[in-house]
N, C-alpha and C positions, 0 to 999 in steps of 0.2 A: 537542711533549715535556711530559713530566709535570714539574711541580715541588711541590715539597713543601715546608710550614710548618715550624718547628721548634718545639716547646712548651718554653716556656725559663721557670724562677720564680727568687724571688729565693735567693741563695744556691748558684744553681748552678752545679757543678765547670765549669772549661773546659779540664781536662786529658783528652785522651781514653783510656778504657781499652780493653785488649783484651779479648777474647771468655775468657781465661784468669785477667783478673785477679779473681779472687775465693777466699774461702775454701771448702774441701771440709770439711763439716762430718759427725759422724755420725747414723745414724738406726737406730731401733731399733723392730721388728716389735712392735705392741701388740695387734694383733688381725687376724684374717683372715677374710673371709665369701666364699661362692663361690656363684653362680648357675650352673648346669650347664647346659653347650653347647645340650642339647636341652630348651630353656624355649622353651613358643611360647604363643601366644594367639590365641582365635577373633576375627577381623577383626569389624567392626558389622555388624549385622543388614542394615544396607541398603547396603552394600559391595557390589562387581559379583560376580559367581559367582567368576570367574577367581581372586579373591585369598586365595581357600580352600585354596589349593593355590601354595606359593609357591618360589621357585628354577627354577620352569621352563626359565628360557632362561641358564642357569647354564654350560652345557656347549657353546655355539656360537652361531649363528643361528638354528637349527633348534630349535624348542621340544622338550623333552621333557614330555609330558603326563601321563605315569604316575606316580604317586608313589613314592618311594622306591626308583627303579630305577638309580642312580649312587651307588656307594660310594665315599666319600672320606676317609681319614683314620679311620676307626672310624663314621663315622654316613652313612646313606641320605638323597640328595633325588632330586625335590622333596620339600618338606614339607608335612605337614599344619598349616594355620593359620599365621600370621605367628610368626618368630623374634622372641623377645625378646634381644638380641643388642647389641652394638655401643655400650657406655656411650663417648657422645663430648664430653662435656661437663657439666657439674655447673653450677647456677645459684647465684648467691652468696646469693639470700634464698631459703629453707627454705619447705616446706609443713608442714599439719599435723602437729602433735608432733614437731618438728623433724625432717622426712622431708626427702628429697633430692628435687629435680628434676632427673632425667637424662635427657639426648638419644638418641634413636635414632639408629644411624648409617643411611647411605641406602638399605641393603638387602645388596647383595653386592658393594658396590666400585665398580660403575660404572654410564653412563645405559644402556648397550645389554642389562644382565644384570638389571635390577631393578624391570621395568615392572609384576611382580606383588605388589611388597613397599610395604606402607603405610607413611607418613612420620607421624610423632609424637613424643611424648615422655610419659614415666611418673614416678611417686612412687615411691621404694624407700625401704628401712628396714632398711640390715645390721643382721645381732646378730650382736655378734661373742660372746658366751657361746655363742649354738648355731653359729655359724657360716653360717647361712643369710643370706639377703637376700629380703625381703618385698616383692612387688611389691603395692604399694596400689592404683594406677591405672595406666591405660594413657589416652591422650588422644590421638585421631586428628586430623591436620590435615585441612583442607576448606576450599573456595572457594567457597561455593553463589554468591557474589555477583559471581564472574568478575573477581576484583582480578589474579590473574596476566597478566602481559602476554605471553604466548604461549601455544601450544596446551599442552594439559596430556594425559597418557595419558588421563583421565576426563571428557574435554571434553564429551562426549554426555549424560554423567547431572546427575541434578539437585543430589546433594549433591558430585559433582564432589572425592571422597577425591585426596591426594596422594602422586604416588607416588615411590620413586627414581631412575627416569626424568626426573622435574621438576626434581628439586632432592637436592642431597648436604649434610644438615645437619649441621653440625660444632661451632657455637658456641650456648649457652643463657643466657640470661638472664631475670628477671623483675621488672619495672618496674610497682607498681602493679598494677592489673588484666591487665597486657599484656604477653604472650611476645614478647620478641624471641630470632631465633634467625640465625645466620651461617651463611652455606652456600657452596659451592664450586664450583658449576656456573657461577654469572655474571660474580664474586660479588655475590651479591644478602644483603640484609638483610632478612628478613620476619618482620612485626607479626601475631599474633593473639591472641584473646582465649583465657582460661585453659582454655575447653573445646575450642580447635583450630580456631578460625573464622579465616579471615586477614582480617587488616584492611589490611594495605598488603605492597607487594613494593617496594624502594628498590634499584637499583641503585648501584654504589660511582661515587662522582663525585668526580673531581680535577681541581681548574682547570678546571670546565665540559666535562672529558671522562671518559667511561664506561670504567671500567677492565674488561677482558675477559679470559676464559678460553679456550682452543679449545673449551669443553663450552657457551659463551653459545649459547641458543638463536637467535640472529640469524646466526650466522656458518655459512658454505657454503663446500666445497673448491673452490679453496684460498684458503687464509687464513693469509696470510705470519707468521712470528711476529716480533714488533717492533713490526708495521705494525697488523694486524687485531688481535690480540691481543699482552699484555704480561704475563700472568699465566701458568705454565704448567699444566698439567692437575694436579689433585688442590693445587692452590696459594692458594686463596682462606680464608678465614677458618676457619681451625682453634681458633683462641682467642677469643672475646667475654667483654670483663670489664665488669662494671661497679662505677664508682666508689661508696663507702658511702654519699655522698649523693647517691646516685639521679642526677645531673646528666649524665653523661656514659657512652656507652656507647665504650669502645677495641676495635674489630677487629685481631687479629695475624693478617698473612697467613702460611702455612704455609709457603712458598717465596719464596724472592728475585722481584722483579721483573725484566724482562727489559729489554733497552737497546734500541734502535733495530735494531741489528743479529739482536737474538733469542739474545745473551748475556747469563747472568745478570750484573746490574748492582753483586753483591759479596755476601759471604757474613754477610748482615744480612736480616732481614725489617721489613717496614716496618707501625706500628701507626698506626692512622687514628683519627679521634673523633666521632663520631655522637652528636647532641642529642636524646633519646627523648621531649622534649616537644615542640619543634620539628620533628621527623623530618627533620631536614637535617644534612647532612655541615658540620663546622665549619671545616675545613680545616687544620685542628691535626694533626701527626703527630709520630712519632718513630722510631727506630732500634733494631733486637734486635738485638745481632753474636751470632752462634750460635757457639755451643763447637765446638771442633775436632773433626771427626769427624761431628757431628748434620747430617742433611740436613732436615730439620722439627722444627715443634714440635706438642704435643700437645693442650695447653689452658693458659688463661691465667686467673688469679682474685686480686681483691687482696685483701689480709689487712688493712689497716689504709687511710687517708685518701692515702697515697703507693706504701705496698710491695704486691710483687704476685707470686705464684707462675705459673712458666711449666716448662712438662715440654717437654724438649727431647730428639731421638731422632735416631738412626740408622736406616737402612732395614732392621736385621737380626734374629736370631730365636732364642733358643735360647744356652746357656752356651758359652762358646768350648772347653771342654775335649772337646765333643761335636761339632767343626768335623770335615766329611769331609774323611778324606785323597785323596790322589790316587787317582781313579777311582774314589772310593766313593760311592753314590747313595742309600744307604738306611740306617737308624735313624744319621742324622748331621744334621747342619744345614749347608747349602751356606754360608750368609752368617750366621753367628752376632752375636749381640747384643754391643757393646762399649760404646756411648754412651747410656745412659738416666739420665736426671737430672732434678732438680726443681731449678729456680734462682730465687733470691729477687732482683729489681730493685727500685730505688726510682725512681720515677718523676718525684720531687723533683727528682734530679740528672743533669741531661742536658746534655751534653758541647757543645762549639761547632759538634761538627760533625753534633750531632742524636742522639748513642747516650746509651741511658740507661745508667746504673750498674748493674752484676752486681755483688751485695753476697755472696752466699753459696750454696753448691750442696749436695747430697745424692745420692750414689750408688744409685740403683735396683737395681744388679747387684751391691751390697756394703750388705746390711743386714742388722743383728744381731738374732739371734733366739734369746736367752739361756732363754727361756722354753718353747721350742718350740711356737708358738704357728700354726706352718706347717698350713694345712687339706690340704693336696696329699699325695697318699701316693708319689707320685713327681715327680722333675724329674731330667729328663734330663743327665749331666753329673757333674763330680767337684767335690761342692760342699762347702766345708769347714763340718764341726760347727758349730754356731751359727750357720750364716749362713744367709740367705734370699734368693731374687733374684727380680725382676721382669722375666723375659726375653724380652718380647712385642715383636713389630714393631709392633704401633700401643699406645701408652698415651696415654691420650686426655682424664683428667676429675682434677681434683687441685682441693680444698678445704680451708680452715682447718678445724678441729673442735676449738673450745675453743682455751686459752690456750698449749698445749705439742704439739699433736698436727695433724695434715694427712691427709686421704683421698686417696687413689690407685688409679683403676680401668683397667683395660684395654679396648680394644675389639678382641672375638675373633674378629672377621671371619668366622664358621662362615660355610662349615666349614673354611675354607683356612688358618689358620693354625693352629703346631703350635709354641708355643714355649717350653711346660711340658715336652710330651713326645712327642718323635718319633714321628710316623704317629697321633697323637691331637687331636683338634680343641680346640681351646684352649676352657676355659668363661670367663664373666666372673669375675674377680676384684676385691672391693674390700680393701685394706690399709690399717690406721692405724696412723701411722709416728708415735713419740715422739720430736720434734725440738725441745724447749724453745731450743737453741742456735741453731739455723738459725732458729726465729722471733723472736729477738730480737736479731739479726744487724743492724747500721746498718754 
């Protein structure tokens, strides 16, 4: 059985707080930038030829090899090139000229359909004056030294580029010249150089036992839940936070762990500490209680020595006013978005049961837009004048941006997500929110 230690500090509150015990504070749109859904880049010159066309396995087990023959949500696939999609986490430390290091998701959502997408991260710079996102660099992950502890898709090649069938990348941090990436299939922590060469792959260890999901490469059917694996599919490191002193990485799991019977242990997530210098798990942990209606988190980043931002979300997309009526299947949202929040926590305040204190929260479905900064011409639903919404199923990046602002962005899941407009593939959007009350909450 797994045991978890509790991180405590001087002045720790000993009274447990529920997931709703925090203030809801306002957020105002201060900028909006968009990277169109159909944005692609060429793979590296020495990558296998098959990577020049991506999305060949997104219609089932039989590959579709002819490009642009499957139409869905206004786009056609397979795609020429590698999609620039799925911003899945921001690094606390920025790149040259204040650029953002942003993680690219695993491809098309699963091991089975993402073997022709290449993994990596990028440097981007949103321009809120023009509304554009400048992609300044794209770094491809590769394992030429064979450090990945299982067979990868491009095992027989010299460069060994990693694909979405090998890992599902979700959390990103940079410590010195080392890139740290949290992923979901293992779950593993991956270390790499700034130019993408893997330098280590670390399984999640708890009390001497390895934590596994059903996508772990060592598992074979049948693999009973609660016995062979204790983490649900797509439940690994969705958030990877770095303390400002660079001494600890905190990995927040996306979904609750399972008990021995295979049932969720509760409506909370585990947050585990890793020392990037020694490259070992410290054994410290705390618990994050989910907001009522939230099923997962999207990102996790510190704003000062102890306080941090966490994205919480349900599994819906689209505005509730456009929910499907009984029998309706088109021009509506089957499961609209309701819970899309950014929550402020204080890791210096952990109660006797190991739960971190929730300080304040903003609602991404109710953002004020008095200056009409919204760049999207159409959002399906009856949205009140002067209101902006962020109605995406996967909102997966958040970071502080100065004294009074934060940046938030979505993973657009090309071509599947349609949260902004029914029947139209989502773009990657970055919003800048003015939230002074939120950032000063204690």
